[in-house]
C-alpha positions, 0 to 999 in steps of 0.5 A: 478451498486450496487442496495441497494434496496434489501439490508436489512436496518440492513446491508445496506451501506449508500450512494448506498452501498459505505458509512457508516451507523451512528454508536454509537461507532464512535460517542464516538470515535469522542468525543475526536477528536477535529478539532485542534488535527487532524494533530497530529493523521494524523501524527501518523497514517502516520508513519505506512505506512511509515515504511511499505514502507521502508520494500521494497523500501529502499532495492531496491537500494541495491539488486545488492550489495546483489546479489554480496555479497551473491553470489546469482542470480538476481531472488534470490535477488528479493525474498528479496522483494517478500517473504516479501510481500507474507508472509504479503499478506497471513497473513493479513486476519487473522490479520484483524480479530484480529484487529476487535476482539481485537482492531486496536491499540494493533495489530499495536503495536505488528506488529511493534515490530515484524517488527523491531525485524525481521529487526535486524535478517535480518541485522545479516543474511546479516552480516553473509553472510547467505542468508537462515537467511536473507530470513527467517527474511524477511518472519518474517518481512512480518508477522509483516508488515501484521499488519501495513498499512491495519490496520492503514487504518481501524483505520483511518476509525474508528477515522474519518468520512466524508471529514476528513476520506477521508483526513486522508486516503489521508495522509496515501496514501501520506505517503506511497508515501513519503516512496517510494520516500524517501526510495531509497535515505535513502537506498542509503545513509545508504549503503554508510556505508555498503551495509546491513546497511538498514536492521539495520535501521528497528528497529529504524524506527519501534520504532518511529512509535510504540511510535507514535501509543502508545502515540498519538492515542487513540483507539475508544471505542468498541460499541459492543462485537466482534462476534464469528468467525462463525458469523463474517465470515457470516457477511463478506460473506454477505458483498461480496454477496452485494458488491462483484462485485465492491469490487473485481474490486477495489481490483484488480485495487489497486493490479495492480497499485502496481504490476506495480509500483514496477515492474517498480522500479525494472526495473529502478534500474537494468537499472540505474546501467548498461551502459551507465548510471552507476549510483549508490548510492545516485544519483540512489536513487534520480532518483528512487525518481522522479516518486514517488514524482509525486505519493506523491503530487498527492495522498495528493492532491487527498485525500484532494479534493475528500471528499466523492464526489462519482462522482469525485472519479470515474472520478479520478480513470478512469483518473488515470488508463487511464493515466497509460495505455497511458504512459506505452504504450508509454514507450515501445517505448522510454525506451532507452531515459532516459529523456522520460523514467523517464517522462512517468513513472512519468506520470504513477505514477501520475495516481497511485496517482489519483487512490489509495486514491479514492480506499482507501476511497471507500473500508474503507467506505464500511463497519461498524467498526466491519468488517472494519479490515477484508475488509481493510486487504483483500484489503491490502493483494491484494496490497501486492501480487501486490508488491510481484510479480512485481519484479520477473515477470518484471525480467522474462519479461526483460529476453525476451525483454525490451519492453514486461514489459511495453506493459504488464503493459499498457494492465493490466492498460487498463483491470483495467480501464474496470473493474472500468468503468463497476463495480465501480459506487459510488453514488454522495455522497459516505458517 
């Protein structure tokens, strides 16, 4: 349980340690945010996680083709996703600092430009049938990706407050889910032209998002000069001294959810191409989109409902992790039946949709503007590592038994449930 009585008033986080204290900078930022204009800003911010998710999910359907065309192993093909995510995970904390020091908007724009340019290079590597060029370009894309969705979450926290902030973060997570649902279909459609066409689509998607952020988002005025590195890191350490227990638990829960999601998607993509299903192209993309659609609908609904209701957030997080643990545990016994397999995996994705918007709202609201970029970036880093290790570890477990991945995923969900139950206890009003 977070005890705020011992926290100095100058640094206390309102609402029992989970909310924001009032900030002049946010007040000024809100002057131009008329209620009627929220939808436009929501839409612009939503393009950033959408583009980010395309970076991985759109390539899942073409991994078997990549494996054949470049004559690489299944493990090497999974590294196309893993290296992207690891690079992003390592770079995110520094990018978070840059966004706190120099502003969110410039960092997002520069990141999108790098992301798109590296996507073009990856496409050329595929065209040249050069695995080293392709995998190097994917690492550069990961560097660009580090400045996208986590910084967009911090920017949403800067621009909005109260229930509008929760809704904006729900829209961002729903956009993330929409990207996951759409991207296998888009990737499959583009692959009908040629298998490496999805790589060449990245620059176009990034350009659209870059223009939306550049022209539809007005960054908030900075309320104070940015701290020097030493003072800044001291502030971050102070946040973790005060709130580290529940923040680490929240980071772990988010990372676990995405580890499971991408691991299951990798498993499903591989299984659908084999007998007796023999699915490929758009049909496979549509099947992959089914569980993700459950996550999208749930994420948006959750973000709209939770507002800053701490008790509801805690209940939904526990319900989501519990649903994941049960459905994945049952999947271990029915994975050979496609109907039950898809149904239970979709139930797990619904659990993820209950969990992530609540975590986003609590974490984004846990610190003031000057440190928000780093905290949301550290959270984003853990999410990226979850995505990175899902496919290769599921591949490794699949080589031993088809049942082991789901037993492991169920156990991890149950462990995350225990962490959240014991440590994440927001007050009735979280902000």
